[in-house]
N, CA, C and O atoms as a Tripos MOL2 file, in Angstrom:
@<TRIPOS>MOLECULE
protein
  320   319    80     0     0
PROTEIN
NO_CHARGES

@<TRIPOS>ATOM
      1 N          18.3040   88.8900   23.0110 N.3       1 MET1
      2 CA         18.5190   87.6200   23.6430 C.3       1 MET1
      3 C          18.8780   86.5480   22.6110 C.2       1 MET1
      4 O          19.7380   85.6990   22.8500 O.2       1 MET1
      5 N          18.1920   86.6060   21.4440 N.am      2 LYS2
      6 CA         18.5070   85.6450   20.3900 C.3       2 LYS2
      7 C          19.9430   85.8260   19.9130 C.2       2 LYS2
      8 O          20.6270   84.8570   19.5830 O.2       2 LYS2
      9 N          20.3840   87.0640   19.8830 N.am      3 PHE3
     10 CA         21.7320   87.3640   19.4260 C.3       3 PHE3
     11 C          22.7640   86.7170   20.3540 C.2       3 PHE3
     12 O          23.7380   86.1350   19.8770 O.2       3 PHE3
     13 N          22.5630   86.8100   21.6620 N.am      4 LEU4
     14 CA         23.4810   86.2080   22.6190 C.3       4 LEU4
     15 C          23.4690   84.6810   22.5220 C.2       4 LEU4
     16 O          24.5130   84.0380   22.6330 O.2       4 LEU4
     17 N          22.2870   84.1100   22.3150 N.am      5 LEU5
     18 CA         22.1750   82.6610   22.1690 C.3       5 LEU5
     19 C          22.9170   82.1800   20.9210 C.2       5 LEU5
     20 O          23.6420   81.1870   20.9680 O.2       5 LEU5
     21 N          22.7320   82.8840   19.8110 N.am      6 MET6
     22 CA         23.4390   82.5290   18.5680 C.3       6 MET6
     23 C          24.9500   82.6960   18.7260 C.2       6 MET6
     24 O          25.7260   81.8670   18.2500 O.2       6 MET6
     25 N          25.3590   83.7650   19.3930 N.am      7 LEU7
     26 CA         26.7800   84.0130   19.6250 C.3       7 LEU7
     27 C          27.3770   82.9070   20.4950 C.2       7 LEU7
     28 O          28.4820   82.4390   20.2190 O.2       7 LEU7
     29 N          26.6670   82.4840   21.5400 N.am      8 ALA8
     30 CA         27.1430   81.4030   22.4060 C.3       8 ALA8
     31 C          27.2110   80.0940   21.6300 C.2       8 ALA8
     32 O          28.1680   79.3350   21.7820 O.2       8 ALA8
     33 N          26.2110   79.8210   20.8050 N.am      9 LEU9
     34 CA         26.1980   78.6020   19.9930 C.3       9 LEU9
     35 C          27.3700   78.5870   19.0120 C.2       9 LEU9
     36 O          28.0260   77.5560   18.8590 O.2       9 LEU9
     37 N          27.6400   79.6960   18.3530 N.am     10 LEU10
     38 CA         28.7860   79.7840   17.4370 C.3      10 LEU10
     39 C          30.1040   79.6190   18.1850 C.2      10 LEU10
     40 O          31.0280   78.9770   17.6860 O.2      10 LEU10
     41 N          30.1900   80.1870   19.3620 N.am     11 ALA11
     42 CA         31.4200   80.0550   20.1570 C.3      11 ALA11
     43 C          31.6620   78.5920   20.5130 C.2      11 ALA11
     44 O          32.7960   78.1160   20.4500 O.2      11 ALA11
     45 N          30.5990   77.8770   20.8880 N.am     12 VAL12
     46 CA         30.7410   76.4580   21.2270 C.3      12 VAL12
     47 C          31.1610   75.6550   20.0020 C.2      12 VAL12
     48 O          32.0200   74.7790   20.1000 O.2      12 VAL12
     49 N          30.5580   75.9480   18.8420 N.am     13 VAL13
     50 CA         30.9090   75.2300   17.6190 C.3      13 VAL13
     51 C          32.3670   75.4840   17.2510 C.2      13 VAL13
     52 O          33.0880   74.5410   16.9270 O.2      13 VAL13
     53 N          32.8120   76.7330   17.2940 N.am     14 PHE14
     54 CA         34.2110   77.0390   16.9630 C.3      14 PHE14
     55 C          35.1710   76.4180   17.9820 C.2      14 PHE14
     56 O          36.2600   75.9720   17.6210 O.2      14 PHE14
     57 N          34.7630   76.3920   19.2500 N.am     15 PHE15
     58 CA         35.6000   75.7780   20.2800 C.3      15 PHE15
     59 C          35.7640   74.2850   20.0120 C.2      15 PHE15
     60 O          36.8670   73.7490   20.1200 O.2      15 PHE15
     61 N          34.6720   73.6170   19.6630 N.am     16 MET16
     62 CA         34.7320   72.1820   19.3980 C.3      16 MET16
     63 C          35.5770   71.8870   18.1580 C.2      16 MET16
     64 O          36.3650   70.9410   18.1640 O.2      16 MET16
     65 N          35.4280   72.6710   17.1090 N.am     17 LEU17
     66 CA         36.2260   72.4620   15.8960 C.3      17 LEU17
     67 C          37.6950   72.7630   16.1530 C.2      17 LEU17
     68 O          38.5750   72.0440   15.6790 O.2      17 LEU17
     69 N          37.9540   73.8060   16.8890 N.am     18 GLY18
     70 CA         39.3380   74.1720   17.1960 C.3      18 GLY18
     71 C          40.0090   73.1440   18.0920 C.2      18 GLY18
     72 O          41.1900   72.8450   17.9180 O.2      18 GLY18
     73 N          39.2730   72.6070   19.0410 N.am     19 ALA19
     74 CA         39.8480   71.6110   19.9400 C.3      19 ALA19
     75 C          40.1960   70.3360   19.1760 C.2      19 ALA19
     76 O          41.2200   69.7090   19.4490 O.2      19 ALA19
     77 N          39.3570   69.9530   18.2310 N.am     20 ARG20
     78 CA         39.6150   68.7380   17.4580 C.3      20 ARG20
     79 C          40.7850   68.9480   16.5000 C.2      20 ARG20
     80 O          41.6350   68.0700   16.3590 O.2      20 ARG20
     81 N          40.8320   70.0910   15.8500 N.am     21 ARG21
     82 CA         41.8680   70.3740   14.8710 C.3      21 ARG21
     83 C          43.1930   70.7340   15.5440 C.2      21 ARG21
     84 O          44.2560   70.4340   15.0020 O.2      21 ARG21
     85 N          43.1470   71.3630   16.6970 N.am     22 GLY22
     86 CA         44.3580   71.8380   17.3570 C.3      22 GLY22
     87 C          45.1420   70.7620   18.0730 C.2      22 GLY22
     88 O          46.3120   70.9860   18.3860 O.2      22 GLY22
     89 N          44.5660   69.6120   18.3470 N.am     23 ARG23
     90 CA         45.2460   68.5490   19.0560 C.3      23 ARG23
     91 C          46.0870   67.7540   18.0700 C.2      23 ARG23
     92 O          45.5460   66.9610   17.2990 O.2      23 ARG23
     93 N          47.3870   67.9500   18.0810 N.am     24 PRO24
     94 CA         48.2220   67.2330   17.0940 C.3      24 PRO24
     95 C          48.3490   65.7580   17.4540 C.2      24 PRO24
     96 O          48.4740   65.3910   18.6220 O.2      24 PRO24
     97 N          48.3140   64.9450   16.4420 N.am     25 SER25
     98 CA         48.5770   63.5260   16.6700 C.3      25 SER25
     99 C          50.0770   63.3660   16.8520 C.2      25 SER25
    100 O          50.8530   64.2230   16.4290 O.2      25 SER25
    101 N          50.4790   62.2930   17.4670 N.am     26 GLU26
    102 CA         51.8930   62.0850   17.7410 C.3      26 GLU26
    103 C          52.6390   61.8200   16.4360 C.2      26 GLU26
    104 O          52.3890   60.8120   15.7760 O.2      26 GLU26
    105 N          53.5460   62.7100   16.0610 N.am     27 PRO27
    106 CA         54.2740   62.5130   14.7940 C.3      27 PRO27
    107 C          55.2690   61.3620   14.9150 C.2      27 PRO27
    108 O          55.6560   60.9660   16.0140 O.2      27 PRO27
    109 N          55.6630   60.8460   13.7850 N.am     28 GLU28
    110 CA         56.5940   59.7210   13.7410 C.3      28 GLU28
    111 C          57.9500   60.1020   14.3460 C.2      28 GLU28
    112 O          58.6260   59.2640   14.9440 O.2      28 GLU28
    113 N          58.3410   61.3680   14.1860 N.am     29 ALA29
    114 CA         59.6550   61.7880   14.6680 C.3      29 ALA29
    115 C          59.7200   61.7580   16.1960 C.2      29 ALA29
    116 O          60.8110   61.6160   16.7490 O.2      29 ALA29
    117 N          58.6140   61.8840   16.8800 N.am     30 ARG30
    118 CA         58.6170   61.9130   18.3350 C.3      30 ARG30
    119 C          58.6060   60.5210   18.9410 C.2      30 ARG30
    120 O          58.9020   60.3770   20.1270 O.2      30 ARG30
    121 N          58.2800   59.5030   18.1810 N.am     31 LYS31
    122 CA         58.2520   58.1590   18.7190 C.3      31 LYS31
    123 C          59.6890   57.6960   18.9530 C.2      31 LYS31
    124 O          60.5630   57.9450   18.1220 O.2      31 LYS31
    125 N          59.9390   57.0260   20.0770 N.am     32 PRO32
    126 CA         61.3080   56.5620   20.3130 C.3      32 PRO32
    127 C          61.6740   55.4740   19.3140 C.2      32 PRO32
    128 O          60.8160   54.7080   18.8750 O.2      32 PRO32
    129 N          62.9400   55.4110   18.9600 N.am     33 PRO33
    130 CA         63.3600   54.3690   18.0150 C.3      33 PRO33
    131 C          63.2160   52.9930   18.6570 C.2      33 PRO33
    132 O          63.3070   52.8680   19.8790 O.2      33 PRO33
    133 N          62.9950   51.9740   17.8580 N.am     34 PRO34
    134 CA         62.8770   50.6330   18.4290 C.3      34 PRO34
    135 C          64.2130   50.2120   19.0330 C.2      34 PRO34
    136 O          65.2640   50.6460   18.5610 O.2      34 PRO34
    137 N          64.1900   49.3820   20.0590 N.am     35 PRO35
    138 CA         65.4540   48.9710   20.6690 C.3      35 PRO35
    139 C          66.2920   48.1510   19.7010 C.2      35 PRO35
    140 O          65.7700   47.4440   18.8390 O.2      35 PRO35
    141 N          67.5810   48.2610   19.8610 N.am     36 ALA36
    142 CA         68.5050   47.5260   18.9970 C.3      36 ALA36
    143 C          68.3810   46.0270   19.2950 C.2      36 ALA36
    144 O          68.1880   45.6350   20.4460 O.2      36 ALA36
    145 N          68.4910   45.2030   18.2680 N.am     37 PRO37
    146 CA         68.4140   43.7580   18.5110 C.3      37 PRO37
    147 C          69.6200   43.3040   19.3280 C.2      37 PRO37
    148 O          70.6780   43.9300   19.2620 O.2      37 PRO37
    149 N          69.4770   42.2420   20.0860 N.am     38 PRO38
    150 CA         70.6050   41.7600   20.8940 C.3      38 PRO38
    151 C          71.7590   41.3050   20.0070 C.2      38 PRO38
    152 O          71.5570   40.7920   18.9060 O.2      38 PRO38
    153 N          72.9510   41.5030   20.5060 N.am     39 GLN39
    154 CA         74.1470   41.1160   19.7570 C.3      39 GLN39
    155 C          74.7720   39.8780   20.3980 C.2      39 GLN39
    156 O          74.6000   39.6130   21.5880 O.2      39 GLN39
    157 N          75.4850   39.1470   19.5900 N.am     40 ALA40
    158 CA         76.2310   38.0020   20.1090 C.3      40 ALA40
    159 C          77.3990   38.5280   20.9270 C.2      40 ALA40
    160 O          78.0430   39.5040   20.5440 O.2      40 ALA40
    161 N          77.6720   37.8820   22.0500 N.am     41 MET41
    162 CA         78.8030   38.2420   22.8900 C.3      41 MET41
    163 C          79.9220   37.2360   22.6210 C.2      41 MET41
    164 O          79.7000   36.0260   22.6130 O.2      41 MET41
    165 N          81.1120   37.7580   22.4030 N.am     42 LEU42
    166 CA         82.2780   36.9170   22.1250 C.3      42 LEU42
    167 C          83.2790   37.0450   23.2660 C.2      42 LEU42
    168 O          83.2950   38.0460   23.9820 O.2      42 LEU42
    169 N          84.1030   36.0350   23.4250 N.am     43 ARG43
    170 CA         85.0820   36.0240   24.5010 C.3      43 ARG43
    171 C          86.4700   36.2880   23.9470 C.2      43 ARG43
    172 O          86.8790   35.6800   22.9570 O.2      43 ARG43
    173 N          87.1930   37.1980   24.5880 N.am     44 CYS44
    174 CA         88.5630   37.5000   24.1790 C.3      44 CYS44
    175 C          89.4240   36.2670   24.4260 C.2      44 CYS44
    176 O          89.3740   35.6740   25.5030 O.2      44 CYS44
    177 N          90.2170   35.8820   23.4220 N.am     45 ALA45
    178 CA         91.0580   34.6950   23.5300 C.3      45 ALA45
    179 C          92.2210   34.9110   24.4980 C.2      45 ALA45
    180 O          92.8250   33.9400   24.9510 O.2      45 ALA45
    181 N          92.5430   36.1510   24.8200 N.am     46 GLU46
    182 CA         93.6720   36.4480   25.7110 C.3      46 GLU46
    183 C          93.2340   36.5630   27.1680 C.2      46 GLU46
    184 O          93.7930   35.8930   28.0360 O.2      46 GLU46
    185 N          92.2430   37.4040   27.4440 N.am     47 CYS47
    186 CA         91.8740   37.6680   28.8470 C.3      47 CYS47
    187 C          90.5400   37.0580   29.2580 C.2      47 CYS47
    188 O          90.2560   36.9700   30.4520 O.2      47 CYS47
    189 N          89.7180   36.6360   28.3110 N.am     48 GLY48
    190 CA         88.4500   36.0070   28.6400 C.3      48 GLY48
    191 C          87.2900   36.9700   28.8220 C.2      48 GLY48
    192 O          86.1790   36.5430   29.1360 O.2      48 GLY48
    193 N          87.5250   38.2540   28.6320 N.am     49 MET49
    194 CA         86.4450   39.2250   28.7900 C.3      49 MET49
    195 C          85.4380   39.0690   27.6510 C.2      49 MET49
    196 O          85.8230   38.8660   26.4990 O.2      49 MET49
    197 N          84.1530   39.1650   27.9750 N.am     50 HIS50
    198 CA         83.1050   39.0900   26.9590 C.3      50 HIS50
    199 C          82.8260   40.4870   26.4210 C.2      50 HIS50
    200 O          82.7630   41.4560   27.1790 O.2      50 HIS50
    201 N          82.6600   40.5800   25.1040 N.am     51 LEU51
    202 CA         82.3850   41.8600   24.4700 C.3      51 LEU51
    203 C          81.4620   41.6460   23.2830 C.2      51 LEU51
    204 O          81.4070   40.5450   22.7360 O.2      51 LEU51
    205 N          80.7190   42.7030   22.8660 N.am     52 PRO52
    206 CA         79.8190   42.5600   21.7160 C.3      52 PRO52
    207 C          80.6040   42.2250   20.4510 C.2      52 PRO52
    208 O          81.7610   42.6150   20.2960 O.2      52 PRO52
    209 N          79.9560   41.5010   19.5590 N.am     53 ALA53
    210 CA         80.6190   41.0320   18.3390 C.3      53 ALA53
    211 C          81.1000   42.1900   17.4710 C.2      53 ALA53
    212 O          82.1240   42.0610   16.8010 O.2      53 ALA53
    213 N          80.3900   43.3180   17.4640 N.am     54 ASP54
    214 CA         80.8180   44.4180   16.5970 C.3      54 ASP54
    215 C          82.0300   45.1650   17.1560 C.2      54 ASP54
    216 O          82.6120   45.9830   16.4440 O.2      54 ASP54
    217 N          82.4290   44.9140   18.4050 N.am     55 GLU55
    218 CA         83.6000   45.5640   18.9890 C.3      55 GLU55
    219 C          84.8180   44.6340   19.0150 C.2      55 GLU55
    220 O          85.9230   45.0770   19.3300 O.2      55 GLU55
    221 N          84.6320   43.3770   18.6940 N.am     56 ALA56
    222 CA         85.7160   42.3980   18.7630 C.3      56 ALA56
    223 C          86.6670   42.5530   17.5810 C.2      56 ALA56
    224 O          86.2430   42.8450   16.4630 O.2      56 ALA56
    225 N          87.9470   42.3560   17.8400 N.am     57 LEU57
    226 CA         88.9760   42.3970   16.7930 C.3      57 LEU57
    227 C          89.3480   40.9700   16.4200 C.2      57 LEU57
    228 O          89.7770   40.2050   17.2840 O.2      57 LEU57
    229 N          89.1960   40.5960   15.1620 N.am     58 PRO58
    230 CA         89.5710   39.2380   14.7640 C.3      58 PRO58
    231 C          91.0940   39.1070   14.6710 C.2      58 PRO58
    232 O          91.8040   40.0700   14.3800 O.2      58 PRO58
    233 N          91.5610   37.9130   14.9220 N.am     59 GLY59
    234 CA         92.9900   37.6520   14.8260 C.3      59 GLY59
    235 C          93.2300   36.1660   14.6720 C.2      59 GLY59
    236 O          92.2860   35.3820   14.5810 O.2      59 GLY59
    237 N          94.5070   35.7780   14.6440 N.am     60 LYS60
    238 CA         94.8480   34.3560   14.5490 C.3      60 LYS60
    239 C          94.5520   33.7060   15.8940 C.2      60 LYS60
    240 O          95.1130   34.0930   16.9200 O.2      60 LYS60
    241 N          93.6930   32.7440   15.8790 N.am     61 GLY61
    242 CA         93.3860   32.0330   17.1140 C.3      61 GLY61
    243 C          92.1440   32.5160   17.8370 C.2      61 GLY61
    244 O          91.8520   32.0240   18.9270 O.2      61 GLY61
    245 N          91.4110   33.4500   17.2820 N.am     62 GLY62
    246 CA         90.1750   33.8880   17.9380 C.3      62 GLY62
    247 C          89.9090   35.3660   17.7540 C.2      62 GLY62
    248 O          90.4080   36.0060   16.8290 O.2      62 GLY62
    249 N          89.1120   35.8810   18.6570 N.am     63 VAL63
    250 CA         88.7990   37.3120   18.6450 C.3      63 VAL63
    251 C          89.3370   37.9170   19.9290 C.2      63 VAL63
    252 O          89.5310   37.2290   20.9310 O.2      63 VAL63
    253 N          89.5740   39.2360   19.8760 N.am     64 PHE64
    254 CA         90.2550   39.8990   20.9860 C.3      64 PHE64
    255 C          89.5560   41.2010   21.3300 C.2      64 PHE64
    256 O          88.8540   41.7870   20.5060 O.2      64 PHE64
    257 N          89.7640   41.6450   22.5800 N.am     65 CYS65
    258 CA         89.1320   42.8750   23.0470 C.3      65 CYS65
    259 C          89.9340   44.1040   22.6430 C.2      65 CYS65
    260 O          89.3950   45.2110   22.6590 O.2      65 CYS65
    261 N          91.1740   43.9490   22.2910 N.am     66 GLY66
    262 CA         91.9890   45.0870   21.8810 C.3      66 GLY66
    263 C          93.2030   44.6330   21.0950 C.2      66 GLY66
    264 O          93.5350   43.4480   21.0480 O.2      66 GLY66
    265 N          93.8620   45.6140   20.4760 N.am     67 ALA67
    266 CA         95.0260   45.3090   19.6470 C.3      67 ALA67
    267 C          96.1790   44.7650   20.4850 C.2      67 ALA67
    268 O          96.9240   43.9110   20.0050 O.2      67 ALA67
    269 N          96.3480   45.2310   21.7170 N.am     68 ALA68
    270 CA         97.4400   44.7610   22.5660 C.3      68 ALA68
    271 C          97.2530   43.2870   22.9120 C.2      68 ALA68
    272 O          98.2200   42.5250   22.9050 O.2      68 ALA68
    273 N          96.0370   42.8820   23.2110 N.am     69 HIS69
    274 CA         95.7980   41.4730   23.5230 C.3      69 HIS69
    275 C          95.9850   40.5980   22.2880 C.2      69 HIS69
    276 O          96.4890   39.4780   22.3780 O.2      69 HIS69
    277 N          95.5760   41.1200   21.1390 N.am     70 ARG70
    278 CA         95.7800   40.3480   19.9060 C.3      70 ARG70
    279 C          97.2700   40.1630   19.6500 C.2      70 ARG70
    280 O          97.7090   39.0660   19.3070 O.2      70 ARG70
    281 N          98.0560   41.2330   19.8150 N.am     71 ALA71
    282 CA         99.4940   41.1590   19.5560 C.3      71 ALA71
    283 C         100.1840   40.2240   20.5470 C.2      71 ALA71
    284 O         101.0350   39.4270   20.1500 O.2      71 ALA71
    285 N          99.8300   40.3090   21.8290 N.am     72 SER72
    286 CA        100.4940   39.4440   22.8090 C.3      72 SER72
    287 C         100.1170   37.9810   22.6050 C.2      72 SER72
    288 O         100.9660   37.1050   22.7690 O.2      72 SER72
    289 N          98.8670   37.6940   22.2510 N.am     73 PHE73
    290 CA         98.4500   36.3140   21.9930 C.3      73 PHE73
    291 C          99.1780   35.7510   20.7740 C.2      73 PHE73
    292 O          99.6670   34.6220   20.8040 O.2      73 PHE73
    293 N          99.2470   36.5390   19.7070 N.am     74 GLU74
    294 CA         99.9020   36.0600   18.4860 C.3      74 GLU74
    295 C         101.4140   35.9170   18.6930 C.2      74 GLU74
    296 O         102.0280   35.0260   18.1070 O.2      74 GLU74
    297 N         102.0140   36.7690   19.5060 N.am     75 ALA75
    298 CA        103.4560   36.6530   19.7910 C.3      75 ALA75
    299 C         103.7110   35.3960   20.6160 C.2      75 ALA75
    300 O         104.6810   34.6810   20.3680 O.2      75 ALA75
    301 N         102.8650   35.1250   21.5790 N.am     76 ARG76
    302 CA        103.0200   33.9340   22.4050 C.3      76 ARG76
    303 C         102.7820   32.6670   21.5870 C.2      76 ARG76
    304 O         103.4470   31.6580   21.8260 O.2      76 ARG76
    305 N         101.8660   32.6880   20.6430 N.am     77 GLN77
    306 CA        101.5940   31.5320   19.7910 C.3      77 GLN77
    307 C         102.7330   31.3080   18.8030 C.2      77 GLN77
    308 O         103.0250   30.1710   18.4320 O.2      77 GLN77
    309 N         103.3780   32.4000   18.3770 N.am     78 GLY78
    310 CA        104.4980   32.2850   17.4470 C.3      78 GLY78
    311 C         105.7250   31.6700   18.0950 C.2      78 GLY78
    312 O         106.5030   30.9970   17.4190 O.2      78 GLY78
    313 N         105.9180   31.8860   19.3980 N.am     79 ARG79
    314 CA        107.0640   31.3270   20.1250 C.3      79 ARG79
    315 C         106.8650   29.8420   20.4090 C.2      79 ARG79
    316 O         107.8300   29.0790   20.4510 O.2      79 ARG79
    317 N         105.6420   29.4460   20.5990 N.am     80 ALA80
    318 CA        105.3970   28.0530   21.0000 C.3      80 ALA80
    319 C         105.4580   27.0860   19.8580 C.2      80 ALA80
    320 O         105.2720   25.8850   20.0550 O.2      80 ALA80
@<TRIPOS>BOND
     1     1     2 1
     2     2     3 1
     3     3     4 2
     4     3     5 am
     5     5     6 1
     6     6     7 1
     7     7     8 2
     8     7     9 am
     9     9    10 1
    10    10    11 1
    11    11    12 2
    12    11    13 am
    13    13    14 1
    14    14    15 1
    15    15    16 2
    16    15    17 am
    17    17    18 1
    18    18    19 1
    19    19    20 2
    20    19    21 am
    21    21    22 1
    22    22    23 1
    23    23    24 2
    24    23    25 am
    25    25    26 1
    26    26    27 1
    27    27    28 2
    28    27    29 am
    29    29    30 1
    30    30    31 1
    31    31    32 2
    32    31    33 am
    33    33    34 1
    34    34    35 1
    35    35    36 2
    36    35    37 am
    37    37    38 1
    38    38    39 1
    39    39    40 2
    40    39    41 am
    41    41    42 1
    42    42    43 1
    43    43    44 2
    44    43    45 am
    45    45    46 1
    46    46    47 1
    47    47    48 2
    48    47    49 am
    49    49    50 1
    50    50    51 1
    51    51    52 2
    52    51    53 am
    53    53    54 1
    54    54    55 1
    55    55    56 2
    56    55    57 am
    57    57    58 1
    58    58    59 1
    59    59    60 2
    60    59    61 am
    61    61    62 1
    62    62    63 1
    63    63    64 2
    64    63    65 am
    65    65    66 1
    66    66    67 1
    67    67    68 2
    68    67    69 am
    69    69    70 1
    70    70    71 1
    71    71    72 2
    72    71    73 am
    73    73    74 1
    74    74    75 1
    75    75    76 2
    76    75    77 am
    77    77    78 1
    78    78    79 1
    79    79    80 2
    80    79    81 am
    81    81    82 1
    82    82    83 1
    83    83    84 2
    84    83    85 am
    85    85    86 1
    86    86    87 1
    87    87    88 2
    88    87    89 am
    89    89    90 1
    90    90    91 1
    91    91    92 2
    92    91    93 am
    93    93    94 1
    94    94    95 1
    95    95    96 2
    96    95    97 am
    97    97    98 1
    98    98    99 1
    99    99   100 2
   100    99   101 am
   101   101   102 1
   102   102   103 1
   103   103   104 2
   104   103   105 am
   105   105   106 1
   106   106   107 1
   107   107   108 2
   108   107   109 am
   109   109   110 1
   110   110   111 1
   111   111   112 2
   112   111   113 am
   113   113   114 1
   114   114   115 1
   115   115   116 2
   116   115   117 am
   117   117   118 1
   118   118   119 1
   119   119   120 2
   120   119   121 am
   121   121   122 1
   122   122   123 1
   123   123   124 2
   124   123   125 am
   125   125   126 1
   126   126   127 1
   127   127   128 2
   128   127   129 am
   129   129   130 1
   130   130   131 1
   131   131   132 2
   132   131   133 am
   133   133   134 1
   134   134   135 1
   135   135   136 2
   136   135   137 am
   137   137   138 1
   138   138   139 1
   139   139   140 2
   140   139   141 am
   141   141   142 1
   142   142   143 1
   143   143   144 2
   144   143   145 am
   145   145   146 1
   146   146   147 1
   147   147   148 2
   148   147   149 am
   149   149   150 1
   150   150   151 1
   151   151   152 2
   152   151   153 am
   153   153   154 1
   154   154   155 1
   155   155   156 2
   156   155   157 am
   157   157   158 1
   158   158   159 1
   159   159   160 2
   160   159   161 am
   161   161   162 1
   162   162   163 1
   163   163   164 2
   164   163   165 am
   165   165   166 1
   166   166   167 1
   167   167   168 2
   168   167   169 am
   169   169   170 1
   170   170   171 1
   171   171   172 2
   172   171   173 am
   173   173   174 1
   174   174   175 1
   175   175   176 2
   176   175   177 am
   177   177   178 1
   178   178   179 1
   179   179   180 2
   180   179   181 am
   181   181   182 1
   182   182   183 1
   183   183   184 2
   184   183   185 am
   185   185   186 1
   186   186   187 1
   187   187   188 2
   188   187   189 am
   189   189   190 1
   190   190   191 1
   191   191   192 2
   192   191   193 am
   193   193   194 1
   194   194   195 1
   195   195   196 2
   196   195   197 am
   197   197   198 1
   198   198   199 1
   199   199   200 2
   200   199   201 am
   201   201   202 1
   202   202   203 1
   203   203   204 2
   204   203   205 am
   205   205   206 1
   206   206   207 1
   207   207   208 2
   208   207   209 am
   209   209   210 1
   210   210   211 1
   211   211   212 2
   212   211   213 am
   213   213   214 1
   214   214   215 1
   215   215   216 2
   216   215   217 am
   217   217   218 1
   218   218   219 1
   219   219   220 2
   220   219   221 am
   221   221   222 1
   222   222   223 1
   223   223   224 2
   224   223   225 am
   225   225   226 1
   226   226   227 1
   227   227   228 2
   228   227   229 am
   229   229   230 1
   230   230   231 1
   231   231   232 2
   232   231   233 am
   233   233   234 1
   234   234   235 1
   235   235   236 2
   236   235   237 am
   237   237   238 1
   238   238   239 1
   239   239   240 2
   240   239   241 am
   241   241   242 1
   242   242   243 1
   243   243   244 2
   244   243   245 am
   245   245   246 1
   246   246   247 1
   247   247   248 2
   248   247   249 am
   249   249   250 1
   250   250   251 1
   251   251   252 2
   252   251   253 am
   253   253   254 1
   254   254   255 1
   255   255   256 2
   256   255   257 am
   257   257   258 1
   258   258   259 1
   259   259   260 2
   260   259   261 am
   261   261   262 1
   262   262   263 1
   263   263   264 2
   264   263   265 am
   265   265   266 1
   266   266   267 1
   267   267   268 2
   268   267   269 am
   269   269   270 1
   270   270   271 1
   271   271   272 2
   272   271   273 am
   273   273   274 1
   274   274   275 1
   275   275   276 2
   276   275   277 am
   277   277   278 1
   278   278   279 1
   279   279   280 2
   280   279   281 am
   281   281   282 1
   282   282   283 1
   283   283   284 2
   284   283   285 am
   285   285   286 1
   286   286   287 1
   287   287   288 2
   288   287   289 am
   289   289   290 1
   290   290   291 1
   291   291   292 2
   292   291   293 am
   293   293   294 1
   294   294   295 1
   295   295   296 2
   296   295   297 am
   297   297   298 1
   298   298   299 1
   299   299   300 2
   300   299   301 am
   301   301   302 1
   302   302   303 1
   303   303   304 2
   304   303   305 am
   305   305   306 1
   306   306   307 1
   307   307   308 2
   308   307   309 am
   309   309   310 1
   310   310   311 1
   311   311   312 2
   312   311   313 am
   313   313   314 1
   314   314   315 1
   315   315   316 2
   316   315   317 am
   317   317   318 1
   318   318   319 1
   319   319   320 2
@<TRIPOS>SUBSTRUCTURE
     1 MET1         2 RESIDUE 1 A MET
     2 LYS2         6 RESIDUE 1 A LYS
     3 PHE3        10 RESIDUE 1 A PHE
     4 LEU4        14 RESIDUE 1 A LEU
     5 LEU5        18 RESIDUE 1 A LEU
     6 MET6        22 RESIDUE 1 A MET
     7 LEU7        26 RESIDUE 1 A LEU
     8 ALA8        30 RESIDUE 1 A ALA
     9 LEU9        34 RESIDUE 1 A LEU
    10 LEU10       38 RESIDUE 1 A LEU
    11 ALA11       42 RESIDUE 1 A ALA
    12 VAL12       46 RESIDUE 1 A VAL
    13 VAL13       50 RESIDUE 1 A VAL
    14 PHE14       54 RESIDUE 1 A PHE
    15 PHE15       58 RESIDUE 1 A PHE
    16 MET16       62 RESIDUE 1 A MET
    17 LEU17       66 RESIDUE 1 A LEU
    18 GLY18       70 RESIDUE 1 A GLY
    19 ALA19       74 RESIDUE 1 A ALA
    20 ARG20       78 RESIDUE 1 A ARG
    21 ARG21       82 RESIDUE 1 A ARG
    22 GLY22       86 RESIDUE 1 A GLY
    23 ARG23       90 RESIDUE 1 A ARG
    24 PRO24       94 RESIDUE 1 A PRO
    25 SER25       98 RESIDUE 1 A SER
    26 GLU26      102 RESIDUE 1 A GLU
    27 PRO27      106 RESIDUE 1 A PRO
    28 GLU28      110 RESIDUE 1 A GLU
    29 ALA29      114 RESIDUE 1 A ALA
    30 ARG30      118 RESIDUE 1 A ARG
    31 LYS31      122 RESIDUE 1 A LYS
    32 PRO32      126 RESIDUE 1 A PRO
    33 PRO33      130 RESIDUE 1 A PRO
    34 PRO34      134 RESIDUE 1 A PRO
    35 PRO35      138 RESIDUE 1 A PRO
    36 ALA36      142 RESIDUE 1 A ALA
    37 PRO37      146 RESIDUE 1 A PRO
    38 PRO38      150 RESIDUE 1 A PRO
    39 GLN39      154 RESIDUE 1 A GLN
    40 ALA40      158 RESIDUE 1 A ALA
    41 MET41      162 RESIDUE 1 A MET
    42 LEU42      166 RESIDUE 1 A LEU
    43 ARG43      170 RESIDUE 1 A ARG
    44 CYS44      174 RESIDUE 1 A CYS
    45 ALA45      178 RESIDUE 1 A ALA
    46 GLU46      182 RESIDUE 1 A GLU
    47 CYS47      186 RESIDUE 1 A CYS
    48 GLY48      190 RESIDUE 1 A GLY
    49 MET49      194 RESIDUE 1 A MET
    50 HIS50      198 RESIDUE 1 A HIS
    51 LEU51      202 RESIDUE 1 A LEU
    52 PRO52      206 RESIDUE 1 A PRO
    53 ALA53      210 RESIDUE 1 A ALA
    54 ASP54      214 RESIDUE 1 A ASP
    55 GLU55      218 RESIDUE 1 A GLU
    56 ALA56      222 RESIDUE 1 A ALA
    57 LEU57      226 RESIDUE 1 A LEU
    58 PRO58      230 RESIDUE 1 A PRO
    59 GLY59      234 RESIDUE 1 A GLY
    60 LYS60      238 RESIDUE 1 A LYS
    61 GLY61      242 RESIDUE 1 A GLY
    62 GLY62      246 RESIDUE 1 A GLY
    63 VAL63      250 RESIDUE 1 A VAL
    64 PHE64      254 RESIDUE 1 A PHE
    65 CYS65      258 RESIDUE 1 A CYS
    66 GLY66      262 RESIDUE 1 A GLY
    67 ALA67      266 RESIDUE 1 A ALA
    68 ALA68      270 RESIDUE 1 A ALA
    69 HIS69      274 RESIDUE 1 A HIS
    70 ARG70      278 RESIDUE 1 A ARG
    71 ALA71      282 RESIDUE 1 A ALA
    72 SER72      286 RESIDUE 1 A SER
    73 PHE73      290 RESIDUE 1 A PHE
    74 GLU74      294 RESIDUE 1 A GLU
    75 ALA75      298 RESIDUE 1 A ALA
    76 ARG76      302 RESIDUE 1 A ARG
    77 GLN77      306 RESIDUE 1 A GLN
    78 GLY78      310 RESIDUE 1 A GLY
    79 ARG79      314 RESIDUE 1 A ARG
    80 ALA80      318 RESIDUE 1 A ALA
């Protein structure tokens, strides 16, 4: 009977140690990345569409949403 009691006690101790050691803490790689900071929105000088600053194309007279709008705006400004 003592043998069974000791065996049960050891099993409980190993279970408690294993449960504590086996539970992994949340690693840094699993945490989601922080959200990107907000960007300034700029308005296309040709069509008026708003777009993020990192996607805007600079040109004479402002920023543009694409190369075609930049070219047409600069051509129209050159004629005037």
